[in-house]
C-alpha positions in Angstrom: 65.5 -96.3 115.1 63.6 -98.9 113.0 60.2 -97.9 111.8 57.3 -99.5 113.8 53.8 -100.1 112.6 51.0 -99.3 115.1 47.5 -100.6 114.6 44.4 -98.9 116.0 41.0 -100.3 115.1 42.4 -102.2 112.2 44.2 -99.1 110.8 48.0 -99.4 110.3 50.0 -96.3 111.3 53.7 -96.5 110.3 55.8 -94.6 112.9 59.5 -94.1 113.3 59.4 -95.2 116.9 56.9 -96.5 119.5 54.4 -93.7 119.8 52.9 -92.3 123.0 49.4 -93.3 123.8 48.2 -89.8 123.0 49.8 -90.0 119.6 47.9 -93.2 118.8 44.7 -91.5 119.9 45.6 -88.4 117.9 46.2 -90.4 114.7 43.1 -92.5 115.1 40.9 -89.5 115.6 42.5 -87.7 112.7 42.0 -90.7 110.4 38.3 -90.7 111.3 37.9 -87.0 110.7 39.5 -87.2 107.2 37.5 -90.4 106.3 34.2 -88.8 107.3 34.9 -85.4 105.7 34.5 -83.4 108.9 36.1 -80.3 110.4 38.6 -81.2 113.2 39.9 -79.0 116.0 43.0 -80.8 117.4 44.9 -79.6 120.5 48.2 -81.2 121.3 50.8 -79.4 123.5 54.3 -78.6 122.3 56.6 -81.6 122.8 53.9 -84.2 122.3 55.0 -85.0 118.7 52.1 -83.3 117.0 53.9 -82.9 113.7 54.7 -86.6 113.4 51.1 -87.5 114.5 49.8 -85.3 111.7 52.1 -86.7 109.1 51.6 -90.4 109.9 47.9 -90.1 110.6 47.1 -88.1 107.5 49.4 -89.9 105.1 48.0 -93.3 106.4 44.5 -92.1 105.5 45.7 -91.0 102.0 47.5 -94.3 101.5 44.3 -96.3 102.2 42.2 -93.8 100.2 44.4 -94.3 97.1 44.3 -98.1 97.5 40.5 -98.1 97.6 40.4 -95.8 94.6 42.6 -98.1 92.6 40.6 -101.1 93.6 37.4 -99.4 92.5 39.0 -98.3 89.3 40.0 -101.8 88.5 36.6 -103.2 89.2 34.9 -100.5 87.1 37.2 -100.9 84.1 36.6 -104.7 84.4 32.8 -104.6 84.6 32.2 -101.3 82.8 29.5 -100.2 85.2 29.5 -97.8 88.1 26.9 -97.2 90.8 25.6 -93.6 90.2 25.3 -91.5 93.4 22.8 -88.8 94.1 25.6 -86.2 94.0 26.2 -86.1 97.8 28.7 -89.0 98.1 31.1 -89.4 95.2 32.7 -92.8 94.6 36.3 -92.9 96.1 37.9 -93.6 92.8 37.0 -90.2 91.4 39.8 -87.6 91.6 39.0 -84.0 92.1 39.3 -83.4 88.4 36.8 -86.1 87.5 34.1 -85.2 90.1 31.0 -83.7 88.6 27.7 -82.9 90.2 24.6 -83.1 88.1 23.5 -79.6 87.0 19.8 -80.6 86.9 17.6 -83.4 88.3 15.9 -85.8 85.9 12.5 -84.4 84.7 9.5 -86.1 86.2 7.8 -88.6 83.9 10.8 -89.1 81.7 10.6 -92.4 79.7 12.6 -95.3 81.1 14.5 -95.8 77.8 15.7 -92.1 78.0 16.9 -92.5 81.6 18.7 -95.7 80.7 20.3 -94.1 77.7 21.6 -91.1 79.7 22.8 -93.4 82.5 24.7 -95.6 80.0 26.3 -92.5 78.4 27.4 -91.2 81.8 28.9 -94.6 82.6 30.8 -94.7 79.3 32.1 -91.1 79.8 33.2 -92.0 83.3 35.0 -95.1 82.1 36.7 -93.0 79.4 37.9 -90.4 81.8 39.2 -93.0 84.2 41.2 -94.7 81.4 42.7 -91.3 80.5 43.6 -90.7 84.2 45.2 -94.2 84.4 47.3 -93.5 81.3 48.5 -90.2 82.6 49.3 -91.7 86.0 51.3 -94.5 84.4 53.3 -92.0 82.3 54.0 -89.9 85.4 55.1 -92.9 87.4 57.4 -94.0 84.6 59.0 -90.6 84.3 59.6 -90.4 88.1 61.1 -93.9 88.1 63.4 -93.0 85.3 64.6 -89.9 87.1 65.1 -91.8 90.3 67.2 -94.6 88.8 68.8 -93.0 85.7 71.1 -90.1 86.5 72.1 -89.9 82.8 68.8 -88.2 82.0 69.8 -85.3 84.2 73.1 -84.9 82.6 71.6 -85.1 79.1 69.1 -82.4 80.0 71.9 -80.2 81.3 73.9 -80.7 78.2 70.9 -79.8 76.0 70.4 -76.6 78.0 74.0 -75.6 77.6 73.7 -76.1 73.8 70.6 -74.0 73.6 72.2 -71.2 75.7 75.2 -71.2 73.4 73.0 -71.1 70.3 71.0 -68.3 71.7 74.2 -66.3 72.5 75.5 -66.8 68.9 72.2 -65.8 67.4 72.1 -62.6 69.5 75.7 -61.7 68.4 74.7 -62.3 64.8 71.7 -60.0 65.0 73.9 -57.3 66.6 76.4 -57.6 63.7 73.6 -57.4 61.1 72.1 -54.4 62.8 75.5 -52.6 62.8 76.1 -53.5 59.1 72.9 -51.9 57.9 73.9 -48.5 59.1 70.3 -47.5 59.8 68.9 -46.7 63.2 65.1 -47.0 63.9 63.4 -43.6 64.5 62.8 -43.0 68.1 59.5 -41.3 68.9 60.1 -41.6 72.6 63.2 -41.5 74.8 64.9 -44.8 74.7 63.3 -47.2 77.2 60.1 -45.0 77.6 58.1 -47.3 75.4 57.9 -50.0 78.1 56.4 -47.5 80.5 53.4 -46.7 78.4 50.3 -48.6 79.3 49.0 -51.1 76.7 45.5 -50.7 75.3 43.1 -51.9 78.0 40.0 -54.0 77.3 37.6 -55.0 80.0 36.5 -58.7 80.3 33.2 -57.9 78.6 35.1 -56.5 75.5 37.7 -59.3 75.3 35.3 -62.2 74.7 37.2 -64.9 73.1 40.0 -62.7 71.8 42.7 -64.5 73.7 44.1 -67.4 71.8 45.1 -70.8 73.1 48.6 -70.8 71.7 50.2 -68.9 74.6 48.9 -71.4 77.1 49.8 -74.6 75.2 53.0 -75.2 77.1 51.4 -74.6 80.5 48.5 -76.9 79.6 51.1 -79.6 78.6 52.6 -79.2 82.0 49.3 -79.5 83.8 48.0 -82.9 85.0 44.9 -84.0 86.8 44.7 -82.9 90.4 44.9 -86.1 92.5 43.5 -86.2 96.0 46.1 -84.5 98.3 46.7 -82.9 101.6 47.5 -79.2 101.9 49.6 -78.5 105.0 50.1 -74.8 106.0 51.7 -73.1 108.9 52.6 -69.5 109.9 56.4 -69.2 109.5 59.1 -70.3 107.1 60.9 -72.1 109.9 57.8 -74.0 110.9 57.3 -75.2 107.3 61.0 -76.3 107.0 60.7 -78.2 110.3 57.6 -80.0 109.1 59.3 -81.0 105.8 62.3 -82.4 107.8 59.9 -84.4 109.9 58.4 -85.9 106.7 61.9 -86.7 105.5 62.6 -88.7 108.7 59.2 -90.4 108.8 58.4 -93.8 107.3 56.6 -91.9 104.4 59.7 -89.9 103.5 60.8 -91.9 100.5 57.5 -92.5 98.8 55.6 -89.2 99.3 55.3 -86.7 96.5 55.8 -83.5 98.4 55.9 -80.0 97.0 57.0 -76.9 99.1 55.4 -73.7 97.9 56.7 -70.2 98.6 56.5 -66.7 97.4 58.5 -65.4 94.4 60.6 -63.4 96.9 61.8 -66.8 98.4 62.0 -68.8 95.3 63.2 -66.5 92.5 66.6 -67.3 91.1 66.7 -64.4 88.6 69.1 -62.0 90.3 67.9 -59.0 88.3 64.4 -59.6 89.6 65.3 -60.7 93.1 67.4 -57.5 93.6 64.2 -55.4 93.4 63.8 -56.3 97.0 60.1 -55.6 97.5 57.7 -58.6 97.2 55.2 -56.5 95.2 57.9 -55.3 92.7 59.2 -58.9 92.3 55.7 -60.2 91.6 54.9 -57.5 89.1 58.3 -57.8 87.3 58.0 -61.6 87.0 54.4 -61.3 85.6 55.6 -58.6 83.2 58.4 -60.9 81.9 55.9 -63.7 81.3 53.6 -61.3 79.4 56.6 -60.1 77.4 57.4 -63.7 76.5 53.9 -64.2 75.0 54.0 -60.7 73.3 57.3 -61.6 71.7 56.0 -65.0 70.4 52.9 -63.3 69.0 55.0 -60.5 67.4 57.2 -63.1 65.6 54.2 -64.8 64.2 51.9 -61.9 63.4 54.4 -59.1 62.5 52.3 -56.3 64.0 51.9 -52.9 62.3 53.6 -51.0 65.1 56.4 -52.9 66.7 57.8 -51.9 70.0 61.3 -50.5 69.7 62.6 -52.7 72.5 61.1 -55.8 74.0 61.4 -56.5 77.7 63.6 -59.6 78.1 61.8 -62.8 78.9 63.0 -64.7 81.9 65.8 -67.2 81.0 64.6 -69.6 83.7 61.1 -70.0 82.3 60.9 -72.6 79.5 58.9 -75.7 78.8 61.8 -78.2 78.9 63.4 -76.7 82.0 60.2 -76.6 83.9 59.1 -80.1 82.9 62.4 -81.5 84.2 62.2 -79.5 87.4 58.6 -80.5 88.0 59.5 -84.2 87.9 62.6 -83.8 90.0 60.6 -82.0 92.7 58.1 -84.9 92.9 60.9 -87.5 93.1 62.0 -86.7 96.6 60.9 -84.6 99.6 62.6 -81.2 99.5 62.3 -78.0 101.5 62.4 -74.4 100.1 66.3 -74.2 100.3 66.7 -77.5 98.5 64.2 -76.5 95.9 66.0 -73.2 95.2 69.3 -75.1 94.9 67.7 -77.6 92.5 66.3 -74.7 90.4 69.7 -73.1 90.1 71.3 -76.4 89.1 68.6 -77.1 86.5 68.4 -73.4 85.4 64.6 -73.6 85.9 62.3 -71.3 87.9 61.6 -73.0 91.3 58.4 -70.8 91.7 56.8 -72.1 88.5 58.4 -75.5 88.8 56.8 -76.1 92.2 53.4 -74.7 90.9 53.3 -77.2 88.0 54.1 -80.0 90.4 51.0 -79.3 92.5 48.4 -81.4 90.5 50.4 -84.7 90.9 51.6 -84.0 94.5 50.3 -85.9 97.5 51.4 -83.4 100.1 51.6 -79.6 99.5 53.4 -77.5 102.1 52.7 -73.8 102.0 52.4 -70.7 104.2 49.1 -69.4 105.6 48.8 -66.4 103.3 49.0 -68.5 100.1 46.1 -70.8 101.2 43.9 -68.2 103.0 44.1 -65.4 100.5 41.7 -66.2 97.6 43.5 -64.3 94.9 46.9 -65.8 95.9 45.4 -69.2 96.0 44.0 -68.9 92.5 47.2 -67.5 91.1 49.2 -70.4 92.6 47.0 -72.9 90.9 45.7 -74.4 94.2 42.4 -76.2 93.8 40.7 -77.1 97.1 37.7 -79.0 95.7 37.6 -82.4 97.4 41.0 -82.0 99.0 42.2 -82.1 102.6 43.5 -79.0 104.4 45.6 -79.1 107.6 46.2 -75.7 109.3 48.9 -76.1 112.0 49.8 -73.5 114.7 46.2 -72.3 114.2 45.7 -70.6 117.5 46.1 -67.2 115.7 44.2 -68.2 112.6 41.4 -65.6 113.2 43.9 -62.8 113.6 45.9 -64.0 110.6 42.9 -63.9 108.3 41.9 -60.5 109.7 45.5 -59.2 109.1 45.6 -60.6 105.5 42.5 -58.7 104.4 43.1 -55.5 106.4 45.0 -52.5 104.9 46.3 -49.2 106.1 47.5 -46.2 103.9 49.1 -43.0 105.2 48.3 -39.5 104.0 51.8 -39.1 102.5 51.4 -42.3 100.4 48.1 -40.9 99.0 49.9 -37.6 98.1 52.9 -39.4 96.6 50.8 -41.7 94.5 48.7 -38.8 93.2 51.8 -36.8 92.3 53.3 -39.7 90.5 50.2 -40.6 88.6 49.5 -37.0 87.6 53.0 -36.6 86.2 52.7 -39.9 84.4 49.5 -38.8 82.8 50.9 -35.4 81.7 53.9 -37.1 80.1 52.2 -40.0 78.3 48.6 -38.7 78.1 48.6 -38.2 74.4 49.8 -41.8 73.8 47.2 -43.4 76.0 43.9 -44.8 74.9 40.6 -43.3 76.1 39.9 -46.1 78.5 43.3 -45.8 80.1 42.8 -42.1 80.6 39.4 -42.6 82.1 40.6 -45.1 84.7 43.7 -42.9 85.5 41.4 -39.9 86.1 39.2 -42.0 88.3 42.3 -43.1 90.4 43.4 -39.5 90.7 39.9 -38.5 91.9 39.9 -41.3 94.4 43.3 -40.3 95.8 42.2 -36.7 96.1 39.0 -37.6 97.9 40.9 -39.8 100.4 43.2 -36.9 101.3 40.2 -34.6 101.6 38.3 -36.8 103.9 41.4 -36.8 106.2 41.3 -33.0 106.2 44.2 -32.4 103.9 45.0 -30.9 100.5 46.3 -33.1 97.8 48.3 -30.2 96.2 50.3 -29.4 99.2 53.2 -31.2 100.9 51.8 -33.6 103.5 54.8 -33.1 105.8 53.9 -29.5 106.3 50.1 -29.8 106.5 48.6 -29.5 109.9 45.1 -30.9 110.4 42.5 -28.9 112.3 40.8 -32.0 113.5 42.6 -34.9 115.3 41.5 -38.2 116.7 40.2 -41.5 115.5 36.9 -42.0 113.7 35.2 -45.2 112.7 32.9 -45.5 109.7 31.0 -48.3 108.0 32.1 -48.9 104.4 29.0 -47.3 102.9 29.2 -44.2 105.2 32.9 -43.8 104.3 32.1 -44.0 100.5 29.4 -41.4 100.9 31.5 -39.1 103.0 34.4 -39.4 100.5 31.9 -38.7 97.6 33.2 -41.8 95.7 30.0 -43.8 95.9 29.4 -43.2 92.2 32.6 -45.0 91.2 32.6 -48.7 90.5 35.5 -49.9 92.7 35.2 -53.4 91.4 36.1 -52.2 87.9 38.8 -49.9 89.2 40.3 -52.8 91.1 40.2 -55.0 88.0 41.8 -52.3 85.9 44.7 -52.0 88.3 45.3 -55.8 88.3 45.1 -56.2 84.5 46.9 -53.0 83.3 49.6 -53.3 86.0 49.5 -49.5 86.2 51.3 -49.4 89.5 54.3 -51.3 88.0 54.4 -48.8 85.1 54.3 -46.0 87.6 57.2 -47.4 89.6 59.3 -47.7 86.4 58.4 -44.1 85.6 59.4 -42.7 89.0 62.5 -44.9 89.1 63.6 -43.5 85.7 62.9 -39.8 86.4 63.9 -39.9 90.0 67.5 -40.0 88.8 67.8 -39.4 85.1 66.1 -36.7 83.0 65.5 -37.2 79.3 66.0 -33.7 78.0 66.3 -30.1 78.9 62.6 -29.6 78.1 61.7 -32.4 80.5 63.9 -30.9 83.3 61.7 -27.9 84.1 58.6 -30.1 84.1 60.0 -32.9 86.2 62.2 -30.9 88.6 59.3 -30.1 90.9 58.2 -33.8 90.8 61.7 -34.9 91.9 61.9 -32.4 94.7 58.4 -33.3 95.9 59.2 -37.0 96.0 62.4 -36.4 97.9 60.6 -34.2 100.4 58.2 -37.1 101.1 61.0 -39.5 101.8 63.7 -37.8 103.9 64.3 -40.9 105.9 65.7 -42.8 102.9 68.9 -40.8 103.0 69.2 -40.3 106.8 68.6 -43.8 108.1 71.9 -45.5 108.9 72.4 -49.2 108.3 72.1 -51.0 111.6 74.9 -53.0 113.0 74.9 -56.6 111.7 73.1 -55.7 108.5 76.1 -55.5 106.3 74.8 -58.3 104.1 71.7 -56.2 103.6 73.3 -52.8 103.0 71.2 -52.6 99.8 67.9 -51.4 101.3 65.1 -53.0 99.3 63.5 -50.4 97.1 60.0 -49.5 98.3 57.2 -50.3 95.9 55.1 -47.6 94.3 52.6 -46.3 96.9 49.9 -47.1 94.4 50.7 -50.8 94.8 49.8 -50.4 98.5 46.7 -48.4 97.8 45.4 -51.1 95.5 45.0 -53.3 98.6 43.0 -50.6 100.3 40.7 -50.2 97.2 40.2 -54.0 97.2 39.2 -54.0 100.8 36.6 -51.3 100.2 34.7 -53.8 98.0 34.0 -55.9 101.1 30.3 -56.2 102.2 29.2 -53.2 104.3 28.6 -55.3 107.5 31.9 -57.2 107.4 34.3 -54.3 107.8 35.0 -50.8 109.0 37.1 -47.9 107.8 39.2 -46.1 110.5 40.1 -42.5 109.9 43.2 -41.8 112.0 43.9 -38.1 112.1 47.2 -37.1 113.7 48.9 -33.7 113.9 50.0 -33.7 110.2 48.6 -35.2 107.1 51.7 -37.4 106.6 51.1 -39.1 110.0 47.4 -39.5 109.4 46.0 -42.7 107.8 43.0 -44.6 106.5 42.7 -48.2 107.7 40.3 -50.9 106.6 39.5 -53.3 109.5 38.0 -56.7 108.6 35.4 -57.7 111.2 34.2 -61.0 109.8 37.1 -63.3 108.9 34.6 -66.1 108.3 33.5 -64.6 105.0 37.0 -65.5 103.5 37.3 -68.8 105.3 33.9 -70.0 104.1 35.2 -70.9 100.6 37.9 -73.1 102.1 35.5 -75.2 104.3 32.9 -75.3 101.5 35.2 -76.7 98.9 37.4 -79.0 101.0 36.6 -82.6 101.7 37.9 -82.1 105.3 39.7 -79.4 107.3 42.0 -79.9 110.3 42.7 -77.0 112.6 45.6 -77.9 114.9 47.7 -76.2 117.5 49.4 -76.5 120.9 46.8 -74.4 122.6 43.4 -74.0 120.9 41.5 -72.6 123.9 39.0 -71.0 123.8 37.6 -73.4 121.2 34.4 -71.5 121.2 36.1 -68.7 119.3 36.8 -71.0 116.4 33.3 -72.5 116.5 31.4 -69.3 116.8 33.6 -66.6 115.0 35.0 -68.8 112.2 33.1 -72.0 111.6 29.5 -71.2 112.5 29.7 -67.8 110.6 31.2 -69.7 107.6 28.1 -71.9 107.5 29.5 -75.0 109.0 27.0 -77.2 110.8 27.8 -78.0 114.5 27.6 -81.7 113.9 30.4 -81.5 111.3 32.9 -80.1 113.9 35.0 -82.6 115.9 37.2 -81.7 118.9 40.2 -83.5 120.1 42.5 -82.5 123.0 45.2 -84.3 124.9 47.5 -83.6 127.8 51.3 -83.3 128.0 53.8 -86.1 128.1 56.3 -84.3 130.3 56.3 -85.5 133.9 55.5 -82.9 136.5 58.9 -83.3 138.1 60.6 -82.2 134.9 59.2 -78.7 134.9 58.9 -75.8 137.4 56.3 -73.2 136.6 56.5 -70.1 138.9 54.4 -66.9 139.0 56.4 -64.0 140.4 54.2 -61.2 141.9 57.0 -59.1 143.4 60.7 -58.5 142.9 63.8 -58.5 145.2 63.0 -55.0 146.5 59.4 -56.1 147.3 58.1 -53.9 144.4 54.7 -55.3 143.3 54.7 -56.2 139.6 51.8 -54.9 137.6 52.2 -54.9 133.8 49.0 -53.0 132.9 49.2 -50.4 130.1 49.1 -47.6 132.8 52.0 -48.9 134.9 54.3 -51.2 132.9 56.3 -48.2 131.5 57.0 -46.8 135.0 60.8 -46.7 135.7 60.4 -48.6 139.0 58.5 -51.4 137.2 61.2 -51.8 134.5 64.0 -51.6 137.1 62.3 -54.4 139.2 61.9 -56.6 136.1 65.6 -56.1 135.4 66.6 -57.1 138.9 64.6 -60.4 138.6 66.2 -61.2 135.2 69.6 -60.4 136.6 69.2 -62.8 139.5 67.9 -65.5 137.2 70.9 -65.1 134.9 73.2 -65.5 137.9 71.9 -68.9 138.8 70.5 -70.4 135.6 73.2 -72.0 133.3 72.9 -72.1 129.5 70.2 -70.2 127.7 67.5 -67.9 129.0 64.7 -66.7 126.7 62.7 -63.7 127.8 59.5 -62.8 126.1 57.9 -59.3 126.1 54.2 -58.6 125.2 55.1 -56.3 122.2 58.0 -55.0 120.1 57.4 -51.5 121.4 57.6 -52.5 125.1 60.7 -54.6 124.4 62.3 -51.5 122.8 61.4 -49.3 125.8 62.7 -51.8 128.4 65.9 -52.3 126.4 66.6 -48.6 126.2 65.8 -48.1 129.9 68.1 -51.0 130.9 70.9 -49.6 128.7 70.6 -46.2 130.3 70.5 -47.6 133.9 73.6 -49.9 133.3 71.6 -53.1 133.8 72.5 -54.4 130.3 76.2 -54.1 131.1 75.7 -56.0 134.3 73.7 -58.7 132.5 76.4 -59.0 129.8 78.9 -60.1 132.5 76.9 -63.3 132.9 75.1 -63.8 129.6 75.7 -62.6 126.1 72.6 -60.6 125.0 70.8 -61.3 121.8 67.6 -59.6 120.4 65.0 -60.8 118.1 65.9 -59.3 114.6 63.5 -57.0 112.7 64.0 -58.9 109.5 62.7 -62.4 109.0 65.7 -63.5 107.0 68.0 -62.7 110.0 66.3 -65.1 112.4 68.4 -68.1 111.4 71.6 -66.2 111.8 70.7 -64.9 115.3 69.6 -68.4 116.4 72.9 -69.9 115.1 75.0 -67.3 117.0 72.8 -67.8 120.1 73.3 -71.6 120.0 77.0 -71.3 119.3 77.5 -68.9 122.2 75.8 -71.3 124.7 77.9 -74.3 123.5 81.1 -72.4 123.7 80.4 -71.1 127.2 79.5 -74.6 128.4 82.9 -75.9 127.3 85.1 -73.0 128.1 83.8 -72.0 131.6 84.4 -68.5 132.9 82.2 -65.7 134.0 79.9 -65.8 131.0 77.7 -68.9 131.5 75.5 -68.7 128.4 73.2 -66.3 126.5 70.0 -64.2 127.0 67.6 -63.9 124.1 65.0 -61.1 124.2 62.0 -62.0 122.1 58.4 -61.0 121.6 55.1 -63.0 122.0 53.7 -63.6 118.6 56.9 -62.6 116.9 59.4 -64.5 114.7 60.9 -66.6 117.6 57.7 -67.4 119.5 56.6 -70.3 117.3 58.2 -73.2 115.4 61.6 -72.9 117.1 62.7 -75.7 119.4 64.7 -74.3 122.3 65.8 -77.7 123.5 68.2 -78.6 126.3 70.7 -75.8 127.1 69.0 -73.4 124.6 66.1 -72.9 126.9 67.0 -73.7 130.5 64.7 -70.9 131.7 61.8 -69.1 129.9 60.6 -65.8 131.2 57.3 -64.2 130.3 57.1 -60.5 131.2 53.4 -59.6 131.8 50.7 -61.0 129.5 50.1 -59.9 125.9 46.6 -58.6 126.4 45.4 -56.1 123.8 44.7 -52.5 124.7 41.1 -52.4 125.9 40.9 -48.7 124.9 41.8 -49.4 121.3 39.0 -48.2 118.9 39.7 -51.3 116.8 39.2 -53.7 119.7 36.1 -51.9 120.9 34.6 -52.1 117.4 35.4 -55.8 117.1 33.9 -56.5 120.5 30.7 -54.6 119.6 30.5 -56.5 116.3 30.9 -59.9 118.0 28.4 -59.1 120.7 25.8 -58.2 118.0 26.7 -61.1 115.7 26.8 -63.8 118.4 23.5 -62.5 119.9 21.8 -62.8 116.5 23.3 -66.3 116.2 21.9 -67.4 119.6 18.5 -65.7 119.0 17.6 -66.1 115.3 
């Protein structure tokens, strides 16, 4: 359908069709929120076109903002003067890279000529910066235009890459021939390959000073541009982000918007050797190690160090300046989702992860998952700068729980024991080759692990699977009380955390256990490492006993689990949280292996505060945002947001009442009352009655039926009971049964088969009239998936997903909120 331009209050909103009145109101209010730099809470039910309203409203504001900026720039460059602000309201022509706030106020009694001189200098500096920005912007636009209209550039770049690869291959062969011709082998002081496992000399930030040179960052700096004003759009699931990108492609802004889709290395990596590691943590560490190896190799060639490593880790073949420069520009040329970005990276033989990162500064719209925006360290690593930018958080009804989950961590007793054993063996093997500072930190880590096991009531030297604990139950501690009880209050956890990040000790430890879990270097090592191998195997019996589930043939290679120390690093980081903002839960079960330590974040606002502080405007949107008071009180007020800065917008549904039939069923066919409380929902008669209702619905409803359960555990229990009672077999006569998969990468496949089954049954006729999909509230299929037409003729909700009121975590959270909100109301 032809694009239509809607006007509201003098603002033009391009739209692919004639919008509903609530969409016009939504876009107009969104525009005002962004223009005034406020925090907006937008509620628009599913099916009301929320995504399109967000796209057209936000990008219309960005279009007008950029026009004003260019007009102001032209006026300034023509006159050479700029009205200086007081630091609160920056002129619209300043990009986030140009904005500066005065560090100090002018001293009182300063002579007029000094003030005028400083003012003139500031004006000249600003004009110079704007000229530089203008030059860079013109160069970028010219590059993108060339790529759009000149396909020969792509082919030339591909040909150049092939020539470089061929030359590299020939050079490698020549070096091998020369090495064979010399007849000399370098002396090996370590077993071949062990050198890469030894920790490099560690220097703290205070000791480094200006030791790091600029050479190794030159290429990255060349790829960097100024950060233009942009919109960061984030949502919870991969499918939601892909759906949003497709909406942008179909919108009137699809051809002219510079959009970048961001994802994790796990989703974007095209290096098969790295991707096959499976675990996200292992992929991240291996990738970073390869980048470090590249810089070490370049320094080694220039400086010829005294002690060369016997064998350099290979640098990633998909990371080079020319390749990333081409990919960056191709990303900005047209709107692409994650799958299209990966395909483009494979075609260009350039890393999509880094290519998309380098495209961030020049992008107008950046699409990314929750975790990448809300987790401070991840945000910084991805090169995301929020200063003066706009953030839109969609599907934000679970935003508080998401932030709490991101910054919470749980570690089992067996993981503590396994990490301690691995680290101890590592230190015994390489201790003489490690510097004093490395040994000091490793000993601190060993002590921490030992104390964590002790506080649970176990012994670090014994197998956790065979250790019975005398004391059981759940205990909650403040962070300080836990540190004192564990006797680790004298250790600087900030420095330990920094050491783990910089030294990558967990990655070295994983390489060590991977090598000596299967291959032993010599007979002398055998006796020392045999016990280590046996201990590790005893901790992980499930790895050899767990069968591959049906339908997982494509994932028969189970991803290797990361080193437990990688997981423990997250717990150590959590312990650096302020005492009042978190709790430590000591969960003691029958054995040490089943017991755990968990950090529970109580104040998510402490991590959200930086987002609202830096951003120009923040939009929190969702289908259902009630109760809005939770966002105002728990997230915004605690993050220091003034009440007058918060704007609320809510609209009704567009579906006529005649088109939907909501029913509340209180009893089943046998008159059994339905009560899905924690005490009664697992009773056999309750599950039987639920099955009878679902069976009767499947008999009369054509097409697809989607049934949601309150939790994965309850879905598993009900499914097992129905299977045993024969109900599943009776259901299968009318509907083919599908279950929500455990792995996120299987969701698309299950949905495709579910959809295909419904279409086939609709055409073929017969006893099977469609399909039944068993899902979970808050799971992978509860958001961002459109069960349109026959895919969702009936939606069944079994009970309500209320949390367990007896949960110690929930009780502590409630007590914290009661105290916090009481203090907020009675300062």
